[in-house]
C-alpha positions as CSV (number, residue, x, y, z in Angstrom):
1,M,-0.3,0.0,0.2
2,A,0.8,3.5,0.2
3,T,-0.2,6.9,1.8
4,G,-3.2,8.5,0.4
5,Y,-1.3,11.5,-1.2
6,T,0.8,12.1,-4.1
7,Q,4.7,12.7,-3.7
8,A,3.7,16.7,-4.7
9,E,1.6,16.5,-1.8
10,L,4.1,15.3,0.4
11,D,7.2,17.0,-1.0
12,A,4.1,20.2,0.3
13,L,2.9,18.9,3.7
14,L,6.7,18.5,4.4
15,L,7.4,22.4,3.6
16,I,5.2,23.2,5.4
17,M,6.1,21.3,8.4
18,E,9.5,22.2,7.9
19,D,8.4,25.9,7.5
20,T,6.4,26.6,10.3
21,V,8.5,24.6,13.7
22,P,7.0,26.4,16.7
23,R,9.2,26.8,19.4
24,I,11.2,23.9,21.1
25,P,9.0,23.6,24.6
26,S,10.8,24.7,27.8
27,K,11.0,22.8,31.3
28,R,9.3,26.4,32.9
29,D,6.6,25.3,29.8
30,K,5.5,22.3,31.9
31,K,3.7,23.5,33.8
32,D,1.2,25.9,31.4
33,A,1.5,22.4,29.8
34,A,-1.9,20.1,29.6
35,H,-1.1,17.0,31.0
36,V,-2.3,13.8,28.2
37,T,-3.9,11.7,31.1
38,G,-5.5,9.3,28.9
39,M,-6.3,9.2,24.0
40,R,-7.5,7.0,21.6
41,L,-5.6,7.0,18.1
42,S,-7.4,6.4,14.9
43,G,-5.4,5.5,11.6
44,T,-6.2,6.4,8.0
45,D,-4.0,6.2,4.3
46,K,-2.9,10.0,5.5
47,G,-2.8,10.3,9.2
48,V,-3.5,9.8,12.5
49,L,-7.1,11.1,14.2
50,A,-6.0,11.7,18.2
51,N,-7.9,12.2,20.7
52,F,-5.9,14.4,23.9
53,Q,-7.8,14.0,27.1
54,T,-6.0,16.1,29.6
55,G,-6.1,16.5,33.7
56,N,-9.2,18.6,33.2
57,G,-11.0,15.7,31.0
58,R,-11.2,17.9,28.4
59,Q,-10.7,16.6,25.4
60,D,-8.9,17.6,21.6
61,I,-8.9,15.6,18.9
62,Y,-6.1,16.3,16.5
63,W,-5.3,16.0,13.5
64,L,-1.7,14.4,12.9
65,N,-0.7,14.4,8.7
66,V,1.7,10.9,8.1
67,W,4.7,13.5,8.3
68,V,4.2,15.0,11.8
69,A,2.4,11.5,13.3
70,K,6.3,10.4,12.2
71,E,7.7,13.6,13.8
72,V,5.8,12.3,17.8
73,A,6.8,9.1,17.1
74,A,10.3,9.3,15.9
75,S,11.0,12.0,19.0
76,V,9.6,9.4,21.9
77,S,11.4,6.6,20.4
78,V,14.4,9.0,21.2
79,A,13.1,9.7,24.6
80,S,12.2,6.5,25.8
81,N,15.8,5.6,24.5
82,A,17.7,7.7,26.8
83,Y,15.4,7.6,29.7
84,G,15.4,3.4,29.1
85,W,11.6,3.8,29.7
86,P,10.6,0.4,27.6
87,K,12.5,-1.0,30.8
88,H,9.8,0.0,32.6
89,G,7.1,-1.9,30.2
90,L,3.7,-0.2,29.3
91,A,0.8,-0.9,30.2
92,P,-2.6,0.8,28.1
93,D,-5.4,2.7,30.2
94,D,-8.6,1.3,29.9
95,N,-9.4,3.9,27.4
96,K,-13.3,3.2,27.2
97,R,-14.5,6.9,28.6
98,I,-12.4,8.5,25.5
99,R,-14.2,9.4,22.1
100,Q,-13.2,7.2,20.0
101,P,-12.5,9.5,17.1
102,K,-13.5,8.8,13.5
103,P,-13.1,9.6,9.7
104,V,-15.7,12.2,10.0
105,H,-13.5,14.1,12.7
106,L,-11.2,15.6,10.3
107,A,-13.8,18.3,9.8
108,T,-13.4,19.5,13.0
109,A,-10.1,18.2,13.8
110,I,-7.0,20.6,14.9
111,G,-4.6,20.1,12.0
112,V,-1.5,20.2,12.9
113,N,1.1,21.6,10.4
114,S,4.5,21.4,12.8
115,L,5.8,20.0,15.8
116,S,9.0,20.2,18.2
117,T,9.4,18.5,21.2
118,S,11.7,17.6,24.3
119,A,12.0,15.1,27.0
120,E,13.0,14.3,30.2
121,P,12.7,11.1,32.7
122,T,9.4,11.3,33.4
123,G,7.7,12.0,29.4
124,V,8.0,14.2,26.5
125,L,6.8,18.1,25.7
126,I,5.3,18.4,22.2
127,R,4.7,22.1,20.9
128,F,1.8,21.5,18.4
129,A,2.1,24.7,15.1
130,V,-1.6,24.5,14.9
131,E,-4.5,26.3,12.5
132,H,-1.1,27.1,10.0
133,R,1.0,29.0,13.1
134,I,-1.3,31.3,14.0
135,R,-1.0,29.0,17.6
136,S,0.6,26.7,19.0
137,V,0.0,24.5,21.7
138,T,1.6,22.4,24.1
139,L,0.9,19.3,25.7
140,F,3.3,17.1,28.9
141,L,2.5,13.6,27.9
142,P,3.6,10.8,31.2
143,A,6.4,7.9,29.8
144,S,3.8,5.9,29.5
145,K,0.9,8.3,27.6
146,A,4.1,8.8,25.1
147,L,4.9,4.7,24.8
148,E,1.1,4.4,24.3
149,A,0.8,7.1,21.3
150,M,4.3,5.9,19.7
151,L,2.8,2.9,19.6
152,G,-0.7,4.0,18.1
153,I,1.5,5.3,15.0
154,V,3.5,2.8,14.5
155,Q,1.1,0.3,14.0
156,A,-1.3,3.3,12.2
157,G,1.2,3.0,9.8
158,Q,2.5,0.0,9.6
159,T,-1.1,-1.2,8.7
160,A,-2.2,1.5,6.2
161,E,1.9,0.7,5.2
162,W,2.7,4.4,4.8
163,W,6.8,4.1,4.9
164,G,9.1,1.7,3.7
165,E,12.4,0.4,5.2
166,D,13.6,3.5,6.0
167,F,10.6,5.4,7.2
168,E,9.8,7.5,4.2
169,P,6.4,8.3,3.7
170,I,5.4,5.3,0.0
171,P,3.5,9.0,-2.1
172,S,-0.1,7.2,-3.8
173,R,-0.3,4.3,-5.9
174,Q,-1.8,7.3,-8.6
175,S,2.1,9.5,-8.0
176,Q,4.0,6.4,-8.0
177,N,2.3,5.5,-12.1
């Protein structure tokens, strides 16, 4: 299979991502960041819909295109290896109380154009550039939630076969002909 994007669309998304990178979140940003307490993800041929629930019970659905999703997973992987998170194991929460994102939510999801991250032993700070960089959103994912997000993204990518062995997104079949 492949992504649902043509090569030209993938190139354009990469340019947008590179052009709209927000400021790297600092340790001081952690106190103001929304702390993720639960999540549900749904993969598509073009990316992932991620419903993040934060400490105040609020749920927001974000749209992560294949490039953004790949970078989230890569950032968590690096942090996980640096801080030894796999040693602690992963015990996914029962997320049934969190709304499962569906394709119909694409119309109202918060579109993520780019991101920057920083990590610490307890988790990952992710700053998303949203709404064409009009604003940014900073989330803190504790280590267990960060690993859960990474695994969800990797599973979505493997199911849809977004990328090849080098993790570069594969353009849709139409653009390969």
